[in-house]
PyMOL commands that place a pseudoatom at each C-alpha (Angstrom):
pseudoatom trace, name=CA, resn=MET, resi=1, chain=A, elem=C, hetatm=0, pos=[34.259, 53.738, 60.524]
pseudoatom trace, name=CA, resn=THR, resi=2, chain=A, elem=C, hetatm=0, pos=[33.093, 53.366, 64.116]
pseudoatom trace, name=CA, resn=HIS, resi=3, chain=A, elem=C, hetatm=0, pos=[32.632, 50.154, 65.852]
pseudoatom trace, name=CA, resn=SER, resi=4, chain=A, elem=C, hetatm=0, pos=[28.904, 50.697, 65.929]
pseudoatom trace, name=CA, resn=SER, resi=5, chain=A, elem=C, hetatm=0, pos=[28.802, 50.967, 62.111]
pseudoatom trace, name=CA, resn=ILE, resi=6, chain=A, elem=C, hetatm=0, pos=[30.881, 47.866, 61.766]
pseudoatom trace, name=CA, resn=ARG, resi=7, chain=A, elem=C, hetatm=0, pos=[28.574, 45.967, 64.017]
pseudoatom trace, name=CA, resn=LYS, resi=8, chain=A, elem=C, hetatm=0, pos=[25.586, 47.051, 62.051]
pseudoatom trace, name=CA, resn=GLN, resi=9, chain=A, elem=C, hetatm=0, pos=[27.084, 46.003, 58.702]
pseudoatom trace, name=CA, resn=LEU, resi=10, chain=A, elem=C, hetatm=0, pos=[28.045, 42.566, 60.135]
pseudoatom trace, name=CA, resn=ALA, resi=11, chain=A, elem=C, hetatm=0, pos=[24.537, 42.105, 61.518]
pseudoatom trace, name=CA, resn=LEU, resi=12, chain=A, elem=C, hetatm=0, pos=[23.155, 42.996, 58.103]
pseudoatom trace, name=CA, resn=ALA, resi=13, chain=A, elem=C, hetatm=0, pos=[25.465, 40.539, 56.334]
pseudoatom trace, name=CA, resn=VAL, resi=14, chain=A, elem=C, hetatm=0, pos=[24.358, 37.796, 58.798]
pseudoatom trace, name=CA, resn=LEU, resi=15, chain=A, elem=C, hetatm=0, pos=[20.812, 38.541, 58.133]
pseudoatom trace, name=CA, resn=CYS, resi=16, chain=A, elem=C, hetatm=0, pos=[21.278, 38.452, 54.283]
pseudoatom trace, name=CA, resn=THR, resi=17, chain=A, elem=C, hetatm=0, pos=[23.131, 35.222, 54.630]
pseudoatom trace, name=CA, resn=LEU, resi=18, chain=A, elem=C, hetatm=0, pos=[20.451, 33.659, 56.742]
pseudoatom trace, name=CA, resn=GLY, resi=19, chain=A, elem=C, hetatm=0, pos=[17.768, 34.953, 54.363]
pseudoatom trace, name=CA, resn=LEU, resi=20, chain=A, elem=C, hetatm=0, pos=[19.489, 33.434, 51.323]
pseudoatom trace, name=CA, resn=GLY, resi=21, chain=A, elem=C, hetatm=0, pos=[20.035, 30.194, 53.190]
pseudoatom trace, name=CA, resn=ALA, resi=22, chain=A, elem=C, hetatm=0, pos=[16.329, 30.085, 54.085]
pseudoatom trace, name=CA, resn=MET, resi=23, chain=A, elem=C, hetatm=0, pos=[15.351, 30.764, 50.460]
pseudoatom trace, name=CA, resn=SER, resi=24, chain=A, elem=C, hetatm=0, pos=[17.668, 28.053, 49.274]
pseudoatom trace, name=CA, resn=ASN, resi=25, chain=A, elem=C, hetatm=0, pos=[16.349, 25.563, 51.744]
pseudoatom trace, name=CA, resn=ALA, resi=26, chain=A, elem=C, hetatm=0, pos=[12.776, 26.437, 50.869]
pseudoatom trace, name=CA, resn=ALA, resi=27, chain=A, elem=C, hetatm=0, pos=[13.627, 26.046, 47.147]
pseudoatom trace, name=CA, resn=ILE, resi=28, chain=A, elem=C, hetatm=0, pos=[15.294, 22.733, 47.712]
pseudoatom trace, name=CA, resn=ALA, resi=29, chain=A, elem=C, hetatm=0, pos=[12.437, 21.498, 49.815]
pseudoatom trace, name=CA, resn=GLN, resi=30, chain=A, elem=C, hetatm=0, pos=[10.026, 21.996, 46.906]
pseudoatom trace, name=CA, resn=THR, resi=31, chain=A, elem=C, hetatm=0, pos=[9.766, 19.206, 44.352]
pseudoatom trace, name=CA, resn=ASN, resi=32, chain=A, elem=C, hetatm=0, pos=[8.087, 19.018, 40.991]
pseudoatom trace, name=CA, resn=PRO, resi=33, chain=A, elem=C, hetatm=0, pos=[8.083, 15.657, 39.223]
pseudoatom trace, name=CA, resn=THR, resi=34, chain=A, elem=C, hetatm=0, pos=[7.951, 17.321, 35.766]
pseudoatom trace, name=CA, resn=LYS, resi=35, chain=A, elem=C, hetatm=0, pos=[11.079, 19.319, 36.551]
pseudoatom trace, name=CA, resn=GLU, resi=36, chain=A, elem=C, hetatm=0, pos=[13.092, 16.697, 38.303]
pseudoatom trace, name=CA, resn=GLY, resi=37, chain=A, elem=C, hetatm=0, pos=[16.812, 17.616, 38.263]
pseudoatom trace, name=CA, resn=TYR, resi=38, chain=A, elem=C, hetatm=0, pos=[16.231, 21.366, 38.778]
pseudoatom trace, name=CA, resn=LEU, resi=39, chain=A, elem=C, hetatm=0, pos=[15.806, 23.464, 41.880]
pseudoatom trace, name=CA, resn=VAL, resi=40, chain=A, elem=C, hetatm=0, pos=[12.187, 24.817, 42.168]
pseudoatom trace, name=CA, resn=ASP, resi=41, chain=A, elem=C, hetatm=0, pos=[10.629, 27.411, 44.392]
pseudoatom trace, name=CA, resn=GLN, resi=42, chain=A, elem=C, hetatm=0, pos=[7.640, 27.351, 46.637]
pseudoatom trace, name=CA, resn=ARG, resi=43, chain=A, elem=C, hetatm=0, pos=[5.351, 27.809, 43.611]
pseudoatom trace, name=CA, resn=GLY, resi=44, chain=A, elem=C, hetatm=0, pos=[6.832, 24.810, 41.873]
pseudoatom trace, name=CA, resn=GLU, resi=45, chain=A, elem=C, hetatm=0, pos=[8.581, 27.005, 39.321]
pseudoatom trace, name=CA, resn=VAL, resi=46, chain=A, elem=C, hetatm=0, pos=[12.267, 26.448, 38.361]
pseudoatom trace, name=CA, resn=ALA, resi=47, chain=A, elem=C, hetatm=0, pos=[14.478, 28.665, 40.483]
pseudoatom trace, name=CA, resn=LYS, resi=48, chain=A, elem=C, hetatm=0, pos=[16.777, 30.871, 38.393]
pseudoatom trace, name=CA, resn=SER, resi=49, chain=A, elem=C, hetatm=0, pos=[19.741, 33.043, 38.973]
pseudoatom trace, name=CA, resn=GLY, resi=50, chain=A, elem=C, hetatm=0, pos=[19.785, 36.795, 38.365]
pseudoatom trace, name=CA, resn=PHE, resi=51, chain=A, elem=C, hetatm=0, pos=[20.994, 36.008, 34.842]
pseudoatom trace, name=CA, resn=GLY, resi=52, chain=A, elem=C, hetatm=0, pos=[17.988, 33.780, 34.160]
pseudoatom trace, name=CA, resn=LEU, resi=53, chain=A, elem=C, hetatm=0, pos=[19.953, 30.502, 34.500]
pseudoatom trace, name=CA, resn=CYS, resi=54, chain=A, elem=C, hetatm=0, pos=[18.304, 27.437, 36.088]
pseudoatom trace, name=CA, resn=TRP, resi=55, chain=A, elem=C, hetatm=0, pos=[19.763, 25.826, 39.120]
pseudoatom trace, name=CA, resn=ARG, resi=56, chain=A, elem=C, hetatm=0, pos=[20.489, 22.102, 38.624]
pseudoatom trace, name=CA, resn=THR, resi=57, chain=A, elem=C, hetatm=0, pos=[20.429, 19.530, 41.381]
pseudoatom trace, name=CA, resn=SER, resi=58, chain=A, elem=C, hetatm=0, pos=[22.533, 16.381, 41.821]
pseudoatom trace, name=CA, resn=ALA, resi=59, chain=A, elem=C, hetatm=0, pos=[19.687, 14.454, 40.258]
pseudoatom trace, name=CA, resn=TRP, resi=60, chain=A, elem=C, hetatm=0, pos=[20.000, 16.324, 37.028]
pseudoatom trace, name=CA, resn=THR, resi=61, chain=A, elem=C, hetatm=0, pos=[20.927, 14.319, 33.886]
pseudoatom trace, name=CA, resn=PRO, resi=62, chain=A, elem=C, hetatm=0, pos=[20.780, 15.267, 30.195]
pseudoatom trace, name=CA, resn=ALA, resi=63, chain=A, elem=C, hetatm=0, pos=[17.758, 12.993, 29.860]
pseudoatom trace, name=CA, resn=ARG, resi=64, chain=A, elem=C, hetatm=0, pos=[15.927, 15.219, 32.360]
pseudoatom trace, name=CA, resn=ALA, resi=65, chain=A, elem=C, hetatm=0, pos=[16.620, 18.459, 30.480]
pseudoatom trace, name=CA, resn=ILE, resi=66, chain=A, elem=C, hetatm=0, pos=[13.625, 20.717, 29.921]
pseudoatom trace, name=CA, resn=ALA, resi=67, chain=A, elem=C, hetatm=0, pos=[13.187, 23.243, 27.202]
pseudoatom trace, name=CA, resn=GLU, resi=68, chain=A, elem=C, hetatm=0, pos=[12.912, 26.096, 29.739]
pseudoatom trace, name=CA, resn=CYS, resi=69, chain=A, elem=C, hetatm=0, pos=[16.381, 25.580, 30.996]
pseudoatom trace, name=CA, resn=ASP, resi=70, chain=A, elem=C, hetatm=0, pos=[18.362, 23.503, 28.590]
pseudoatom trace, name=CA, resn=PRO, resi=71, chain=A, elem=C, hetatm=0, pos=[16.770, 23.828, 25.113]
pseudoatom trace, name=CA, resn=ASP, resi=72, chain=A, elem=C, hetatm=0, pos=[19.960, 22.666, 23.384]
pseudoatom trace, name=CA, resn=LEU, resi=73, chain=A, elem=C, hetatm=0, pos=[19.916, 19.409, 25.295]
pseudoatom trace, name=CA, resn=MET, resi=74, chain=A, elem=C, hetatm=0, pos=[16.308, 18.525, 24.540]
pseudoatom trace, name=CA, resn=ALA, resi=75, chain=A, elem=C, hetatm=0, pos=[16.055, 15.326, 22.581]
pseudoatom trace, name=CA, resn=LYS, resi=76, chain=A, elem=C, hetatm=0, pos=[15.020, 16.053, 19.053]
pseudoatom trace, name=CA, resn=PRO, resi=77, chain=A, elem=C, hetatm=0, pos=[11.663, 14.439, 18.157]
pseudoatom trace, name=CA, resn=VAL, resi=78, chain=A, elem=C, hetatm=0, pos=[12.070, 11.331, 16.088]
pseudoatom trace, name=CA, resn=ALA, resi=79, chain=A, elem=C, hetatm=0, pos=[10.665, 11.859, 12.620]
pseudoatom trace, name=CA, resn=ALA, resi=80, chain=A, elem=C, hetatm=0, pos=[7.621, 9.798, 12.113]
pseudoatom trace, name=CA, resn=LEU, resi=81, chain=A, elem=C, hetatm=0, pos=[8.365, 6.802, 9.972]
pseudoatom trace, name=CA, resn=PRO, resi=82, chain=A, elem=C, hetatm=0, pos=[6.314, 6.659, 6.757]
pseudoatom trace, name=CA, resn=ALA, resi=83, chain=A, elem=C, hetatm=0, pos=[3.386, 4.402, 6.941]
pseudoatom trace, name=CA, resn=PRO, resi=84, chain=A, elem=C, hetatm=0, pos=[4.232, 1.017, 5.399]
pseudoatom trace, name=CA, resn=THR, resi=85, chain=A, elem=C, hetatm=0, pos=[3.142, 0.812, 1.872]
pseudoatom trace, name=CA, resn=GLN, resi=86, chain=A, elem=C, hetatm=0, pos=[-0.032, -1.164, 1.576]
pseudoatom trace, name=CA, resn=MET, resi=87, chain=A, elem=C, hetatm=0, pos=[0.320, -3.867, -0.989]
pseudoatom trace, name=CA, resn=ALA, resi=88, chain=A, elem=C, hetatm=0, pos=[-2.666, -3.879, -3.298]
pseudoatom trace, name=CA, resn=ALA, resi=89, chain=A, elem=C, hetatm=0, pos=[-4.714, -6.957, -2.617]
pseudoatom trace, name=CA, resn=VAL, resi=90, chain=A, elem=C, hetatm=0, pos=[-4.358, -9.334, -5.531]
pseudoatom trace, name=CA, resn=ALA, resi=91, chain=A, elem=C, hetatm=0, pos=[-7.617, -10.975, -6.278]
pseudoatom trace, name=CA, resn=PRO, resi=92, chain=A, elem=C, hetatm=0, pos=[-7.324, -14.695, -6.700]
pseudoatom trace, name=CA, resn=PRO, resi=93, chain=A, elem=C, hetatm=0, pos=[-7.955, -15.845, -10.227]
pseudoatom trace, name=CA, resn=ALA, resi=94, chain=A, elem=C, hetatm=0, pos=[-11.555, -16.604, -10.765]
pseudoatom trace, name=CA, resn=ALA, resi=95, chain=A, elem=C, hetatm=0, pos=[-12.309, -20.261, -10.636]
pseudoatom trace, name=CA, resn=ALA, resi=96, chain=A, elem=C, hetatm=0, pos=[-12.910, -21.742, -14.032]
pseudoatom trace, name=CA, resn=LYS, resi=97, chain=A, elem=C, hetatm=0, pos=[-16.551, -22.535, -14.619]
pseudoatom trace, name=CA, resn=PRO, resi=98, chain=A, elem=C, hetatm=0, pos=[-17.460, -25.972, -15.946]
pseudoatom trace, name=CA, resn=ALA, resi=99, chain=A, elem=C, hetatm=0, pos=[-18.778, -25.839, -19.444]
pseudoatom trace, name=CA, resn=ALA, resi=100, chain=A, elem=C, hetatm=0, pos=[-20.084, -28.169, -22.088]
pseudoatom trace, name=CA, resn=HIS, resi=101, chain=A, elem=C, hetatm=0, pos=[-21.055, -27.882, -25.710]
pseudoatom trace, name=CA, resn=LYS, resi=102, chain=A, elem=C, hetatm=0, pos=[-22.992, -30.625, -27.407]
pseudoatom trace, name=CA, resn=VAL, resi=103, chain=A, elem=C, hetatm=0, pos=[-24.372, -30.781, -30.891]
pseudoatom trace, name=CA, resn=THR, resi=104, chain=A, elem=C, hetatm=0, pos=[-26.251, -33.593, -32.713]
pseudoatom trace, name=CA, resn=LEU, resi=105, chain=A, elem=C, hetatm=0, pos=[-25.419, -33.560, -36.352]
pseudoatom trace, name=CA, resn=ASP, resi=106, chain=A, elem=C, hetatm=0, pos=[-27.591, -35.067, -39.038]
pseudoatom trace, name=CA, resn=ALA, resi=107, chain=A, elem=C, hetatm=0, pos=[-25.625, -37.964, -40.556]
pseudoatom trace, name=CA, resn=ASP, resi=108, chain=A, elem=C, hetatm=0, pos=[-27.280, -37.275, -43.888]
pseudoatom trace, name=CA, resn=THR, resi=109, chain=A, elem=C, hetatm=0, pos=[-25.806, -33.756, -43.739]
pseudoatom trace, name=CA, resn=LEU, resi=110, chain=A, elem=C, hetatm=0, pos=[-22.345, -35.133, -42.819]
pseudoatom trace, name=CA, resn=PHE, resi=111, chain=A, elem=C, hetatm=0, pos=[-22.316, -38.126, -45.169]
pseudoatom trace, name=CA, resn=ASP, resi=112, chain=A, elem=C, hetatm=0, pos=[-24.031, -39.502, -48.264]
pseudoatom trace, name=CA, resn=PHE, resi=113, chain=A, elem=C, hetatm=0, pos=[-26.452, -42.284, -47.541]
pseudoatom trace, name=CA, resn=ASP, resi=114, chain=A, elem=C, hetatm=0, pos=[-24.680, -45.474, -46.467]
pseudoatom trace, name=CA, resn=LYS, resi=115, chain=A, elem=C, hetatm=0, pos=[-21.279, -43.724, -46.635]
pseudoatom trace, name=CA, resn=ALA, resi=116, chain=A, elem=C, hetatm=0, pos=[-18.628, -42.577, -44.120]
pseudoatom trace, name=CA, resn=VAL, resi=117, chain=A, elem=C, hetatm=0, pos=[-16.833, -39.881, -46.174]
pseudoatom trace, name=CA, resn=LEU, resi=118, chain=A, elem=C, hetatm=0, pos=[-17.558, -36.366, -44.984]
pseudoatom trace, name=CA, resn=ARG, resi=119, chain=A, elem=C, hetatm=0, pos=[-19.444, -34.074, -47.449]
pseudoatom trace, name=CA, resn=PRO, resi=120, chain=A, elem=C, hetatm=0, pos=[-18.676, -30.391, -47.893]
pseudoatom trace, name=CA, resn=ALA, resi=121, chain=A, elem=C, hetatm=0, pos=[-21.792, -29.512, -45.932]
pseudoatom trace, name=CA, resn=GLY, resi=122, chain=A, elem=C, hetatm=0, pos=[-20.666, -31.897, -43.199]
pseudoatom trace, name=CA, resn=LYS, resi=123, chain=A, elem=C, hetatm=0, pos=[-17.292, -30.161, -42.915]
pseudoatom trace, name=CA, resn=ALA, resi=124, chain=A, elem=C, hetatm=0, pos=[-19.021, -26.799, -42.680]
pseudoatom trace, name=CA, resn=ALA, resi=125, chain=A, elem=C, hetatm=0, pos=[-21.187, -28.105, -39.817]
pseudoatom trace, name=CA, resn=LEU, resi=126, chain=A, elem=C, hetatm=0, pos=[-18.129, -29.336, -37.986]
pseudoatom trace, name=CA, resn=ASP, resi=127, chain=A, elem=C, hetatm=0, pos=[-16.245, -26.061, -38.557]
pseudoatom trace, name=CA, resn=ASP, resi=128, chain=A, elem=C, hetatm=0, pos=[-19.184, -24.260, -36.910]
pseudoatom trace, name=CA, resn=PHE, resi=129, chain=A, elem=C, hetatm=0, pos=[-18.942, -26.594, -33.940]
pseudoatom trace, name=CA, resn=VAL, resi=130, chain=A, elem=C, hetatm=0, pos=[-15.225, -25.873, -33.542]
pseudoatom trace, name=CA, resn=ALA, resi=131, chain=A, elem=C, hetatm=0, pos=[-15.771, -22.148, -33.657]
pseudoatom trace, name=CA, resn=LYS, resi=132, chain=A, elem=C, hetatm=0, pos=[-18.515, -22.367, -30.973]
pseudoatom trace, name=CA, resn=SER, resi=133, chain=A, elem=C, hetatm=0, pos=[-16.230, -24.486, -28.764]
pseudoatom trace, name=CA, resn=ARG, resi=134, chain=A, elem=C, hetatm=0, pos=[-13.263, -22.025, -28.719]
pseudoatom trace, name=CA, resn=ASP, resi=135, chain=A, elem=C, hetatm=0, pos=[-14.218, -20.595, -25.297]
pseudoatom trace, name=CA, resn=ILE, resi=136, chain=A, elem=C, hetatm=0, pos=[-13.952, -24.028, -23.733]
pseudoatom trace, name=CA, resn=LYS, resi=137, chain=A, elem=C, hetatm=0, pos=[-10.717, -25.575, -22.529]
pseudoatom trace, name=CA, resn=ALA, resi=138, chain=A, elem=C, hetatm=0, pos=[-11.508, -29.157, -23.480]
pseudoatom trace, name=CA, resn=GLU, resi=139, chain=A, elem=C, hetatm=0, pos=[-11.036, -31.919, -20.969]
pseudoatom trace, name=CA, resn=ALA, resi=140, chain=A, elem=C, hetatm=0, pos=[-13.005, -34.540, -22.821]
pseudoatom trace, name=CA, resn=ILE, resi=141, chain=A, elem=C, hetatm=0, pos=[-14.529, -34.760, -26.266]
pseudoatom trace, name=CA, resn=SER, resi=142, chain=A, elem=C, hetatm=0, pos=[-16.761, -37.577, -27.318]
pseudoatom trace, name=CA, resn=VAL, resi=143, chain=A, elem=C, hetatm=0, pos=[-18.011, -38.498, -30.772]
pseudoatom trace, name=CA, resn=VAL, resi=144, chain=A, elem=C, hetatm=0, pos=[-20.776, -41.093, -30.984]
pseudoatom trace, name=CA, resn=GLY, resi=145, chain=A, elem=C, hetatm=0, pos=[-22.106, -42.424, -34.331]
pseudoatom trace, name=CA, resn=HIS, resi=146, chain=A, elem=C, hetatm=0, pos=[-25.572, -43.875, -34.764]
pseudoatom trace, name=CA, resn=ALA, resi=147, chain=A, elem=C, hetatm=0, pos=[-27.435, -45.693, -37.585]
pseudoatom trace, name=CA, resn=ASP, resi=148, chain=A, elem=C, hetatm=0, pos=[-31.065, -46.418, -38.490]
pseudoatom trace, name=CA, resn=ARG, resi=149, chain=A, elem=C, hetatm=0, pos=[-32.600, -49.861, -38.429]
pseudoatom trace, name=CA, resn=PHE, resi=150, chain=A, elem=C, hetatm=0, pos=[-32.046, -50.777, -42.042]
pseudoatom trace, name=CA, resn=GLY, resi=151, chain=A, elem=C, hetatm=0, pos=[-29.167, -53.321, -42.404]
pseudoatom trace, name=CA, resn=SER, resi=152, chain=A, elem=C, hetatm=0, pos=[-27.800, -55.917, -40.094]
pseudoatom trace, name=CA, resn=ASP, resi=153, chain=A, elem=C, hetatm=0, pos=[-26.773, -55.119, -36.569]
pseudoatom trace, name=CA, resn=ALA, resi=154, chain=A, elem=C, hetatm=0, pos=[-23.153, -55.805, -37.371]
pseudoatom trace, name=CA, resn=TYR, resi=155, chain=A, elem=C, hetatm=0, pos=[-23.197, -53.656, -40.480]
pseudoatom trace, name=CA, resn=ASN, resi=156, chain=A, elem=C, hetatm=0, pos=[-24.854, -50.724, -38.729]
pseudoatom trace, name=CA, resn=GLN, resi=157, chain=A, elem=C, hetatm=0, pos=[-22.301, -51.019, -35.868]
pseudoatom trace, name=CA, resn=ARG, resi=158, chain=A, elem=C, hetatm=0, pos=[-19.403, -50.806, -38.280]
pseudoatom trace, name=CA, resn=LEU, resi=159, chain=A, elem=C, hetatm=0, pos=[-20.937, -47.929, -40.166]
pseudoatom trace, name=CA, resn=SER, resi=160, chain=A, elem=C, hetatm=0, pos=[-21.548, -45.872, -37.048]
pseudoatom trace, name=CA, resn=GLU, resi=161, chain=A, elem=C, hetatm=0, pos=[-17.975, -46.514, -35.864]
pseudoatom trace, name=CA, resn=ARG, resi=162, chain=A, elem=C, hetatm=0, pos=[-16.555, -45.429, -39.292]
pseudoatom trace, name=CA, resn=ARG, resi=163, chain=A, elem=C, hetatm=0, pos=[-18.620, -42.258, -39.265]
pseudoatom trace, name=CA, resn=ALA, resi=164, chain=A, elem=C, hetatm=0, pos=[-17.511, -41.422, -35.702]
pseudoatom trace, name=CA, resn=ALA, resi=165, chain=A, elem=C, hetatm=0, pos=[-13.887, -41.984, -36.714]
pseudoatom trace, name=CA, resn=ALA, resi=166, chain=A, elem=C, hetatm=0, pos=[-14.300, -39.735, -39.748]
pseudoatom trace, name=CA, resn=VAL, resi=167, chain=A, elem=C, hetatm=0, pos=[-15.590, -36.938, -37.556]
pseudoatom trace, name=CA, resn=LYS, resi=168, chain=A, elem=C, hetatm=0, pos=[-12.811, -37.311, -35.065]
pseudoatom trace, name=CA, resn=THR, resi=169, chain=A, elem=C, hetatm=0, pos=[-10.167, -37.284, -37.776]
pseudoatom trace, name=CA, resn=TYR, resi=170, chain=A, elem=C, hetatm=0, pos=[-11.551, -34.105, -39.254]
pseudoatom trace, name=CA, resn=LEU, resi=171, chain=A, elem=C, hetatm=0, pos=[-11.724, -32.315, -35.802]
pseudoatom trace, name=CA, resn=VAL, resi=172, chain=A, elem=C, hetatm=0, pos=[-8.134, -33.338, -34.994]
pseudoatom trace, name=CA, resn=GLY, resi=173, chain=A, elem=C, hetatm=0, pos=[-7.143, -31.878, -38.285]
pseudoatom trace, name=CA, resn=LYS, resi=174, chain=A, elem=C, hetatm=0, pos=[-8.675, -28.599, -37.057]
pseudoatom trace, name=CA, resn=GLY, resi=175, chain=A, elem=C, hetatm=0, pos=[-6.372, -28.513, -34.038]
pseudoatom trace, name=CA, resn=VAL, resi=176, chain=A, elem=C, hetatm=0, pos=[-8.520, -30.367, -31.477]
pseudoatom trace, name=CA, resn=ASP, resi=177, chain=A, elem=C, hetatm=0, pos=[-6.360, -32.375, -29.076]
pseudoatom trace, name=CA, resn=THR, resi=178, chain=A, elem=C, hetatm=0, pos=[-6.489, -35.992, -30.138]
pseudoatom trace, name=CA, resn=ASN, resi=179, chain=A, elem=C, hetatm=0, pos=[-5.680, -37.158, -26.572]
pseudoatom trace, name=CA, resn=ARG, resi=180, chain=A, elem=C, hetatm=0, pos=[-8.997, -35.788, -25.345]
pseudoatom trace, name=CA, resn=PHE, resi=181, chain=A, elem=C, hetatm=0, pos=[-11.076, -37.850, -27.746]
pseudoatom trace, name=CA, resn=THR, resi=182, chain=A, elem=C, hetatm=0, pos=[-13.307, -40.847, -27.463]
pseudoatom trace, name=CA, resn=ALA, resi=183, chain=A, elem=C, hetatm=0, pos=[-14.987, -42.061, -30.667]
pseudoatom trace, name=CA, resn=GLU, resi=184, chain=A, elem=C, hetatm=0, pos=[-17.390, -44.942, -30.810]
pseudoatom trace, name=CA, resn=GLY, resi=185, chain=A, elem=C, hetatm=0, pos=[-20.367, -46.318, -32.729]
pseudoatom trace, name=CA, resn=ARG, resi=186, chain=A, elem=C, hetatm=0, pos=[-23.595, -47.600, -31.258]
pseudoatom trace, name=CA, resn=GLY, resi=187, chain=A, elem=C, hetatm=0, pos=[-25.187, -48.838, -34.377]
pseudoatom trace, name=CA, resn=GLU, resi=188, chain=A, elem=C, hetatm=0, pos=[-29.018, -48.906, -34.321]
pseudoatom trace, name=CA, resn=THR, resi=189, chain=A, elem=C, hetatm=0, pos=[-29.240, -49.552, -30.507]
pseudoatom trace, name=CA, resn=GLN, resi=190, chain=A, elem=C, hetatm=0, pos=[-30.272, -46.004, -29.601]
pseudoatom trace, name=CA, resn=PRO, resi=191, chain=A, elem=C, hetatm=0, pos=[-32.873, -44.752, -32.035]
pseudoatom trace, name=CA, resn=VAL, resi=192, chain=A, elem=C, hetatm=0, pos=[-34.486, -41.362, -31.645]
pseudoatom trace, name=CA, resn=THR, resi=193, chain=A, elem=C, hetatm=0, pos=[-37.656, -42.246, -33.487]
pseudoatom trace, name=CA, resn=LYS, resi=194, chain=A, elem=C, hetatm=0, pos=[-40.347, -44.072, -31.506]
pseudoatom trace, name=CA, resn=ALA, resi=195, chain=A, elem=C, hetatm=0, pos=[-41.257, -47.687, -32.061]
pseudoatom trace, name=CA, resn=GLY, resi=196, chain=A, elem=C, hetatm=0, pos=[-43.853, -47.983, -34.816]
pseudoatom trace, name=CA, resn=GLU, resi=197, chain=A, elem=C, hetatm=0, pos=[-43.362, -44.372, -35.975]
pseudoatom trace, name=CA, resn=CYS, resi=198, chain=A, elem=C, hetatm=0, pos=[-41.623, -45.254, -39.298]
pseudoatom trace, name=CA, resn=ARG, resi=199, chain=A, elem=C, hetatm=0, pos=[-43.357, -48.512, -40.423]
pseudoatom trace, name=CA, resn=GLY, resi=200, chain=A, elem=C, hetatm=0, pos=[-42.910, -50.259, -43.644]
pseudoatom trace, name=CA, resn=ALA, resi=201, chain=A, elem=C, hetatm=0, pos=[-40.307, -51.667, -45.892]
pseudoatom trace, name=CA, resn=LYS, resi=202, chain=A, elem=C, hetatm=0, pos=[-37.285, -49.798, -47.090]
pseudoatom trace, name=CA, resn=SER, resi=203, chain=A, elem=C, hetatm=0, pos=[-38.502, -46.865, -49.221]
pseudoatom trace, name=CA, resn=ALA, resi=204, chain=A, elem=C, hetatm=0, pos=[-37.685, -43.221, -49.690]
pseudoatom trace, name=CA, resn=LYS, resi=205, chain=A, elem=C, hetatm=0, pos=[-40.560, -42.248, -47.406]
pseudoatom trace, name=CA, resn=VAL, resi=206, chain=A, elem=C, hetatm=0, pos=[-39.428, -44.606, -44.550]
pseudoatom trace, name=CA, resn=ILE, resi=207, chain=A, elem=C, hetatm=0, pos=[-35.737, -43.639, -45.014]
pseudoatom trace, name=CA, resn=ALA, resi=208, chain=A, elem=C, hetatm=0, pos=[-36.673, -39.984, -44.635]
pseudoatom trace, name=CA, resn=CYS, resi=209, chain=A, elem=C, hetatm=0, pos=[-38.754, -40.797, -41.563]
pseudoatom trace, name=CA, resn=LEU, resi=210, chain=A, elem=C, hetatm=0, pos=[-35.784, -42.587, -39.993]
pseudoatom trace, name=CA, resn=GLN, resi=211, chain=A, elem=C, hetatm=0, pos=[-33.404, -39.681, -40.633]
pseudoatom trace, name=CA, resn=PRO, resi=212, chain=A, elem=C, hetatm=0, pos=[-33.210, -38.619, -36.928]
pseudoatom trace, name=CA, resn=ASP, resi=213, chain=A, elem=C, hetatm=0, pos=[-31.730, -42.033, -36.093]
pseudoatom trace, name=CA, resn=ARG, resi=214, chain=A, elem=C, hetatm=0, pos=[-28.858, -41.471, -38.571]
pseudoatom trace, name=CA, resn=ARG, resi=215, chain=A, elem=C, hetatm=0, pos=[-26.832, -39.022, -36.570]
pseudoatom trace, name=CA, resn=VAL, resi=216, chain=A, elem=C, hetatm=0, pos=[-23.442, -38.225, -34.997]
pseudoatom trace, name=CA, resn=GLU, resi=217, chain=A, elem=C, hetatm=0, pos=[-23.326, -36.654, -31.524]
pseudoatom trace, name=CA, resn=VAL, resi=218, chain=A, elem=C, hetatm=0, pos=[-20.327, -34.464, -30.701]
pseudoatom trace, name=CA, resn=GLU, resi=219, chain=A, elem=C, hetatm=0, pos=[-19.766, -33.144, -27.164]
pseudoatom trace, name=CA, resn=VAL, resi=220, chain=A, elem=C, hetatm=0, pos=[-16.909, -31.218, -25.659]
pseudoatom trace, name=CA, resn=VAL, resi=221, chain=A, elem=C, hetatm=0, pos=[-16.702, -30.949, -21.815]
pseudoatom trace, name=CA, resn=GLY, resi=222, chain=A, elem=C, hetatm=0, pos=[-14.260, -28.642, -19.951]
pseudoatom trace, name=CA, resn=SER, resi=223, chain=A, elem=C, hetatm=0, pos=[-14.042, -25.204, -18.406]
pseudoatom trace, name=CA, resn=THR, resi=224, chain=A, elem=C, hetatm=0, pos=[-14.721, -21.763, -19.745]
pseudoatom trace, name=CA, resn=ILE, resi=225, chain=A, elem=C, hetatm=0, pos=[-11.712, -19.823, -20.901]
pseudoatom trace, name=CA, resn=ALA, resi=226, chain=A, elem=C, hetatm=0, pos=[-11.677, -16.202, -19.603]
pseudoatom trace, name=CA, resn=ARG, resi=227, chain=A, elem=C, hetatm=0, pos=[-11.316, -13.653, -22.354]
for i in range(1, 227): cmd.bond("trace and resi %d" % i, "trace and resi %d" % (i + 1))
show_as sticks, trace
zoom trace
C-alpha cells in the first residue's frame, strides 16, 4: 500500500468519525419530553442502533421506559377496582297513623232493664267491637256508662258505673290490655234525648223513648297496625 493510499484511508476515517460525532451531537441536542431518558434525532424520534436498539441517556430510569424501547419494563396497568357495592336503600318504617274506633252500644242490648249483667246479645256486640279493633294498637280504651232519667241521681250513677265495669271485664277477658282501660259512669248527666222529648211518667212508651240515653260508649285510641 502506498503512502498516498494510506493517507486517503486515514482522511476517510477522520471524516467518518467527524460525521458520526456530528450525528451524535445533533441527536443529543434534540429533546422530546415524552421520550425523556432516550436519545432522539432531529425529528424527535428515538435514535436506534443498527440492531434496532434504543440509545438511553443518563437521565433514563425504569420509570421512564417506553413501550417502543423497553416493553418489558413498562408498568403493567393496574386492574380497575370493582365499583363499590351499592347498599340498597332501606326505607324507613312507615310512621304509624293515629287511629280510633268508637262505638255507642245500646244498654238495652247489652243488659236487661235496670240490670248490669251482660246478655248474650250484648256479648256478641262486644265481640264485634273487638274484631273491628284488631288493626289498632291500643294506647287508651275508655268505657263510659250512661243512664236515663228514671231513678235517683245516686242510683243512676251507680248503675252506669256497674255497667261500664261489666263491659271492661268482658273486654279484658277477650285479651284487651287492662292497663289501657278507663271505665266510668256518668249517670243521667249526659242524655242524648232533648229536653221535653220524652215527657210523661214512667211507662213503656216513655221508657222506649228514653232508650238512647241508656247506653255504653266504648272507644279505643291508638295507631294503625301495618298488615
